[in-house]
C-alpha positions as CSV (number, residue, x, y, z in Angstrom):
1,M,3.7,40.8,-2.8
2,S,1.2,39.9,-0.1
3,G,3.0,36.6,0.4
4,V,6.2,38.4,1.3
5,I,4.3,40.7,3.7
6,A,2.5,37.7,5.3
7,Q,5.8,36.0,5.7
8,R,7.3,39.0,7.5
9,Y,4.4,39.1,9.9
10,A,4.5,35.3,10.5
11,R,8.2,35.4,11.2
12,A,7.7,38.3,13.7
13,L,4.9,36.4,15.4
14,M,7.0,33.3,15.5
15,N,9.9,35.2,17.2
16,L,7.5,36.5,19.8
17,A,5.9,33.1,20.3
18,V,9.3,31.4,20.7
19,Q,10.3,34.0,23.4
20,G,7.1,33.3,25.3
21,D,7.4,29.5,24.7
22,T,3.9,29.6,23.2
23,V,4.4,28.3,19.6
24,E,1.7,25.6,19.8
25,A,-0.8,27.8,21.6
26,V,-0.3,30.6,19.1
27,A,-0.7,28.2,16.2
28,S,-4.0,26.9,17.6
29,E,-5.3,30.4,18.2
30,L,-4.4,31.4,14.6
31,D,-6.3,28.4,13.3
32,D,-9.4,29.4,15.3
33,L,-9.3,33.0,14.1
34,A,-8.5,32.2,10.5
35,D,-11.2,29.6,10.4
36,A,-13.7,32.0,11.9
37,M,-12.7,34.6,9.3
38,L,-13.2,32.1,6.5
39,E,-16.6,31.1,7.9
40,A,-17.7,34.7,8.1
41,P,-17.0,36.3,4.7
42,Q,-19.1,39.3,5.8
43,L,-16.4,40.1,8.4
44,S,-13.7,40.2,5.8
45,A,-15.8,42.3,3.6
46,F,-16.6,44.7,6.5
47,L,-12.9,45.1,7.4
48,A,-12.0,45.6,3.7
49,D,-14.6,48.3,3.2
50,T,-13.0,51.7,2.8
51,R,-16.2,53.4,3.8
52,V,-16.0,52.0,7.3
53,S,-14.0,54.0,9.7
54,R,-10.8,52.6,11.3
55,A,-12.4,53.1,14.8
56,Q,-15.4,50.9,13.8
57,K,-13.1,48.2,12.4
58,Q,-11.1,48.3,15.6
59,E,-14.2,47.9,17.7
60,V,-15.3,44.9,15.6
61,V,-11.9,43.2,15.8
62,A,-11.8,43.8,19.5
63,E,-15.2,42.1,19.9
64,V,-14.1,39.2,17.8
65,L,-10.9,38.8,19.9
66,R,-12.8,39.1,23.1
67,Q,-15.3,36.4,22.1
68,S,-12.5,34.1,21.0
69,G,-10.6,34.4,24.2
70,V,-7.2,34.5,22.6
71,S,-3.9,35.1,24.4
72,E,-2.6,38.6,24.9
73,L,0.1,38.0,22.3
74,V,-2.4,37.0,19.6
75,N,-4.8,39.7,20.7
76,V,-2.1,42.5,20.3
77,F,-0.8,40.9,17.0
78,V,-4.3,40.8,15.4
79,R,-5.1,44.3,16.5
80,F,-1.9,45.4,15.0
81,L,-2.7,43.7,11.7
82,A,-6.1,45.4,11.7
83,S,-4.6,48.8,12.4
84,K,-2.2,48.3,9.4
85,R,-5.2,47.1,7.2
86,R,-3.6,43.7,6.9
87,F,-6.3,41.6,8.6
88,A,-7.1,39.9,5.3
89,L,-3.6,38.3,5.4
90,L,-4.5,36.3,8.5
91,P,-5.1,33.0,6.6
92,D,-1.7,33.4,4.8
93,I,0.0,34.3,8.0
94,R,-1.5,31.2,9.7
95,E,-0.2,28.9,6.9
96,I,3.3,30.4,7.0
97,F,3.3,30.3,10.8
98,H,2.5,26.6,10.8
99,R,5.4,25.9,8.4
100,L,7.7,27.8,10.6
101,A,6.4,26.0,13.7
102,D,6.9,22.6,12.0
103,E,10.5,23.5,11.1
104,R,11.2,24.6,14.6
105,L,9.5,21.6,16.3
106,G,11.0,19.0,13.9
107,R,7.7,18.1,12.2
108,A,6.9,17.7,8.5
109,Q,3.7,17.4,6.5
110,A,3.8,14.6,4.0
111,E,1.3,14.5,1.0
112,V,1.0,10.9,-0.1
113,T,-0.8,9.7,-3.2
114,V,-1.6,6.0,-3.5
115,A,-3.5,3.9,-6.0
116,A,-5.8,2.2,-3.4
117,P,-6.8,2.9,0.2
118,L,-4.2,1.9,2.8
119,S,-5.0,-0.2,5.8
120,G,-4.2,1.2,9.3
121,G,-1.1,-0.9,9.5
122,Q,0.1,0.2,6.0
123,E,-0.4,3.8,7.0
124,R,1.6,3.4,10.2
125,S,4.4,1.6,8.4
126,L,4.5,4.3,5.7
127,Q,4.6,7.0,8.4
128,E,7.4,5.3,10.3
129,K,9.5,4.9,7.1
130,L,9.0,8.6,6.2
131,E,9.9,9.6,9.7
132,A,13.1,7.5,9.5
133,L,14.0,9.0,6.1
134,S,13.2,12.6,7.1
135,G,14.3,12.6,10.7
136,K,11.1,14.4,11.6
137,Q,7.8,13.6,13.1
138,V,5.5,13.2,10.0
139,T,1.8,13.9,9.6
140,L,0.3,12.1,6.6
141,T,-2.3,13.5,4.2
142,I,-3.3,10.6,2.0
143,T,-5.0,10.9,-1.4
144,V,-6.2,7.9,-3.4
145,D,-5.7,8.2,-7.2
146,P,-6.2,4.9,-9.1
147,E,-4.5,6.5,-12.2
148,I,-1.1,6.0,-10.6
149,M,-1.7,2.3,-11.0
150,G,0.4,1.3,-8.0
151,G,3.2,2.5,-5.8
152,V,3.4,5.7,-3.9
153,I,4.0,9.4,-4.7
154,T,5.3,11.3,-1.7
155,R,5.9,15.1,-1.2
156,I,7.5,16.4,2.0
157,G,8.1,20.1,1.6
158,S,9.8,20.7,-1.7
159,I,11.0,17.0,-2.1
160,L,8.9,14.9,-4.4
161,R,9.5,11.2,-4.8
162,D,7.4,9.5,-7.5
163,G,7.5,5.8,-7.0
164,S,4.3,5.2,-8.9
165,L,3.9,2.4,-11.4
166,R,2.7,5.0,-13.9
167,N,6.0,6.9,-13.6
168,Q,8.0,3.8,-13.9
169,L,6.2,2.8,-17.0
170,N,6.7,6.3,-18.5
171,Q,10.5,6.0,-17.7
172,I,10.6,2.6,-19.5
173,R,8.7,4.0,-22.5
174,Q,11.1,7.0,-22.6
175,S,14.2,4.8,-22.5
176,I,12.8,2.7,-25.3
177,K,12.1,5.8,-27.4
178,E,15.7,7.0,-26.9
179,G,17.1,3.7,-28.0
């Protein structure tokens, strides 16, 4: 349920950021605030405590926002979240907002698994190929897993392409079993 709520808030914030042409700035400010929240679990605990008055919570949120120097849009948005007792959703809202921003700006995140570390040239080549295939600007997150034996496993959004040697051997094994 909280995922649905976070998605609604993220979409509303995205609409406002698009109107103000501040999508990148808002994304950056959300990163800073969500990171600060994750680094200060006592802040989250304080804001979740039902014994603390709403006025005290608003004061603390106002001070955090003042110190962070965020834009008026993010300031109002986060105060609204706090007033609705939804401040804890900020990390989820950030994640969804980034996905929406990537869609809007023609970017994609690619999670790539390889058997051995790639050289800089191999990384650039892989990135260029994925950009050509997806038609988007791709940011790579590379994980090394020797158990795939060779090849590459790539996930962009919900699309998974398993070109690993392990997968190819499993397919051969399965076809032999089936006759």
